[in-house]
C-alpha positions, 0 to 999 in steps of 0.5 A: 270153075271159079266163075261157075261156083260164084254163079251157083252161090248167086243163085239163091239171092237171085231166087229170093229177089225173083220170088219177092218180085213176083209177089210184089208185082202180082195182080191176082188180088187178095183172097179173104183167107190170105188176109185172115192168115195175116190178121190172125198172125198178129193176135192169135197163136192158134188162129181160128182153130177154136172156131173152125177146127183148122190146123193150129200148127200153121197158125202157131208158126205164123204167129212165131214168125210174125213176132220174131222177124216182125221186130227185125225186118224193115217191113209192115209187121203183117207182111213179114210172113210173105218174106218168111215163107219165101226164105223158107222156100229158097232154103228148102230148095237149096237143101234139096240141091245139095242132097241131090248134087245137081245144081241145074235142079235149082234154076228148074225148081225156082222157075217151076210155076207151082213153086213161084205161084205157091210162094207168092200167095199166103195159103196153108200150102205155102208152108206145106210145100217147103216142108215136103221138100225138106222131108224128101231131103231127109228120106233121101239121106236116110236111104243113102246112109241108114242112120237112126238120127236121119230117120228121126229127122225124116219122121219128124219133118213128115209129121210136121208137114202132115200137121200143117195140113191134112191134104199133104198126106197125098204128097207124103204117101207118094214120097214114102212109097217111091223112096222106100222099096216095099220089097225090103223088110226094113222099108215095110217096117218103116212104112208101117210105123209112118202109117201108124204115126200119121193115123194117130196124128190125124185122130188126135187132131180130129179129137181136139177139133171136135172137142174144142172147136165151136164148129168143125168146117167140113171140106170133105173126107174119105167117107165121101167116096162111099156116097154114090151121089157125091161120087157121081157128082165129083167124077165129072171133075176128073178131067179138070184136075188132069188139066191142072196136073199137065199144066204144072208138070210142063216139061216133065211130060217129055216122052223119056221122063214119062216112060222112065217114071211111068209108075210115079206119074200114074200114082200121082194121078191116082192120088189126085183122083182120090183127093178130088173125089173126097173134096166138096169143092173144086179147090186145086190147091188140095192137090198141090202137095201131091203134085209138088212131091211128084215134081221133086221125085222126077227131078232127082232121077238120072233121066232128068239129069240128062234132059236138063242139059238140053237147050230145048228143054229150058226154052220150053220150060222158061216159056211155060214159066213166062206164060204163068208169070204173065197171068200173075203179074200183068194187067192184060184183061184176058190173062186169066185164060192162060191158066186152068179155070179151076185155079183162076176161079178161086184165085181171081174170079171169086167173091172172096178175092178183093183188089183184083188187077192191082199191085196191092203189095207194091202199094203197101210197101211204097205208100203211107197208110196212116189215118186214112179216110175211106169211102166204102159203099155197101149198096150193091156191093160184093163182100165189102167187109173183105176189103175193110178187113184187109185195110184194117190189117195193113193200115193204122187207125183207118176210118170208114164211111158208106154211101150215106156218109159222103159229107162226113167222108169229105170233111174227114181230115186225112188222106182219102181212099175210095173202094167201090166193088159193086154190081152195076147195070153196065159193068163195062162202064169202067172209067176211073172216078178219081185223078192220078194227080191226087191218088197214087193208085187209080184202077177200074177193073171188071171182075167176072164172078164165077163162084162164092158170090151173091150173083155168079156168072155176073161181072162187078166193077172195082173202082179203087182210088188209093193215096 
């Protein structure tokens, strides 16, 4: 019994190490949004709210975390956010396991592809999912104890989750309508109050954005469904999103679990359908809060407690997790075929994703990055500014030279770096142009452009040499 208790205590430090390892080893590149969040956390408490209308709360929490933990942890200040969100994710799961009183849920959730994928990348969903987990905890406690202070905590966490990103509303509705029985008068009252609070918060955010933001970026919304042309165009994506749901549900799709939770699965699919119909782009991350809420709600059912005791359940679950880890962390050329195309398109095959196929986080942690002399060609390049912005975030006083300044680059006093991200006649001609004897990271990676690029469906070559 004592050994079992010690193993349970060791689970959470091991989970932190596991998530940090995936983050450190991932080879999916750096998305431009991810770098923007790192950069803005250093200088702007409200991020780009006043320029784009995006939720200010997410940026404010990033700023607070960076300027508190940043002075404590022995990490580059811009990288503190990754560590903070991994700790927040582990804490939320720890809290959930304590509430549900089933230790086996911990290993299951930590090895859930959606969790370790979300916590190893920096997007708004990286904040939303842990707060959704904490919201489920408080609503579960309230149903058991019916205490006013727990209800206030549940409403507060739900409001914070919604303010962090509007797309969390799908997961919030799923949690509320699953945990609170509509037939009970008290539950209907709470649901009505919660709905009014969320409407007020949404209206308040929109009013602030329209009043103060220079330009409110349109990513879609409820009114889009009323547009027949938009509806007909988006309808074709329904099977794409169904594939994402099946992929992340994995072993939860056993016959017994589906039969026992049929309404929950059906409700999730309905919300996912509504979300993809409201969206202007195929961004799978918009449905992650809804999917995560469904995973949490299924994992706290009695039937799940019996399923999790089966060896076959764990073998299949860990196999699916291993496949996803291989897609995230290996350098196998066709590894992105292991995950749904709608995810890999934005994650890897995007003009906004730089340094693909490279373990950039490991390089940042293990190498010196001061006073770099960087050759960054501009001709035939795809978004070279994205690479420049990332280097400006993680290095001190870098100097940049384009293809017309090779002589100045060679004369520059400091460690050299070469960043080529260019279209070329033969993209498969991908031989490294520098030696591993003088550079610690030497890569040549062919990246097929599937979206957000000057030339879609055309590969480009990433020749990277870093000291």
